[in-house]
C-alpha positions in Angstrom: -70.3 32.0 12.3 -67.0 32.7 10.5 -68.7 35.0 8.0 -70.3 37.0 10.9 -67.0 37.5 12.6 -65.3 38.5 9.4 -67.9 41.2 8.7 -66.6 43.2 11.5 -63.1 43.0 10.0 -64.2 44.0 6.5 -63.6 47.6 5.3 -63.7 49.6 2.1 -60.6 51.3 0.7 -62.5 54.6 0.1 -63.6 54.8 3.7 -59.9 54.5 4.7 -58.6 56.8 2.1 -61.2 59.5 2.8 -60.6 59.4 6.5 -59.7 62.9 7.7 -57.2 61.9 10.3 -55.4 59.4 8.0 -55.2 62.0 5.2 -53.7 64.5 7.6 -51.1 62.1 8.8 -50.3 61.1 5.2 -49.9 64.7 4.1 -47.5 65.4 7.0 -45.4 62.5 5.9 -45.0 63.3 2.3 -45.9 66.9 1.6 -44.1 70.1 2.3 -46.2 72.7 4.3 -46.8 74.9 1.2 -48.3 72.3 -1.1 -51.1 69.7 -0.9 -50.6 67.0 -3.6 -53.5 64.5 -3.6 -51.6 62.4 -6.1 -48.8 61.7 -3.6 -51.2 61.0 -0.9 -53.0 58.5 -3.2 -49.6 56.8 -4.0 -48.8 56.5 -0.3 -52.2 54.9 0.4 -51.9 52.5 -2.6 -48.3 51.5 -1.7 -49.3 51.0 1.9 -52.3 48.8 0.9 -50.1 46.8 -1.5 -47.5 46.2 1.2 -50.2 45.2 3.7 -51.7 42.7 1.1 -48.2 41.2 0.3 -47.5 40.7 4.0 -50.8 39.0 4.5 -52.2 41.6 7.0 -55.1 42.5 4.7 -56.8 40.7 1.8 -58.7 42.1 -1.2 -62.2 40.5 -1.0 -63.7 42.2 -4.0 -61.7 44.2 -6.5 -64.9 45.9 -8.0 -65.9 47.5 -4.7 -62.4 47.6 -3.1 -63.5 45.7 0.0 -60.8 44.4 2.2 -60.5 42.0 5.1 -58.3 42.7 8.1 -56.6 39.3 8.8 -56.3 39.0 12.5 -55.0 36.0 14.4 -58.0 35.5 16.9 -60.9 36.1 14.5 -59.6 34.8 11.2 -56.4 32.6 11.4 -57.1 30.6 14.6 -60.5 29.2 13.5 -58.9 28.3 10.0 -56.0 26.6 11.7 -58.3 24.7 14.1 -60.4 23.4 11.1 -57.3 22.6 9.1 -55.7 20.5 11.7 -58.9 18.7 12.7 -59.1 17.6 9.1 -55.5 16.3 9.1 -55.8 14.5 12.6 -55.6 11.1 10.8 -52.0 11.6 9.8 -50.3 13.6 12.7 -46.8 13.5 11.1 -48.1 15.4 8.0 -50.3 17.8 10.2 -47.2 19.0 11.9 -45.6 20.5 8.8 -48.2 20.8 6.1 -51.1 23.1 5.6 -53.5 22.1 2.8 -54.0 25.5 0.9 -56.7 23.9 -1.3 -59.1 23.6 1.5 -58.4 27.2 2.9 -60.2 30.5 2.0 -58.5 32.4 -0.8 -57.6 35.3 1.5 -55.1 33.0 3.4 -52.9 32.6 0.3 -50.4 35.3 1.4 -50.1 33.9 4.9 -46.8 32.0 5.3 -47.0 28.4 6.3 -44.6 29.1 9.2 -47.0 31.6 10.6 -49.9 29.2 10.4 -47.8 26.6 12.2 -46.8 29.0 14.9 -50.5 29.7 15.5 -51.1 25.9 15.7 -48.4 25.6 18.3 -50.0 28.4 20.3 -53.4 26.7 20.1 -51.8 23.4 21.2 -50.3 25.0 24.2 -53.7 26.4 25.2 -55.4 23.0 25.0 -56.0 21.1 28.2 -53.8 18.0 28.6 -54.9 15.1 26.5 -56.1 11.7 27.6 -52.5 10.4 27.6 -51.9 12.3 30.9 -55.0 10.8 32.5 -53.7 7.4 31.5 -50.4 8.2 33.1 -52.0 9.3 36.3 -54.0 6.0 36.5 -51.0 3.8 36.0 
């Protein structure tokens, strides 16, 4: 199921680069009215994509085809965090501060551990109260 969800978030660099509206916005940002410099537009797109990769917003899936993945919290990160912490349930102290990068998909490599732990806290807050609350109510 994860791969089906990710398919919607995959895109190709050329599709973005050749988008008429994005090109127009880029040209307004970097080019004077009398010139149209495609090399400068290309540099802007490349630098933007590089910054987004470094920040963990997008990930390069295939360098030969320039396919990327948009890394969203709901569709990409939450399922990974859920799986990760289910695997670490046996040692709860470790699970609170440690994310095992070896068992994660490669495209998560740029995501900071603190961001993943924040998502875990959000997911924990959304969960219904555990069986410890029901034990307290019985007592």
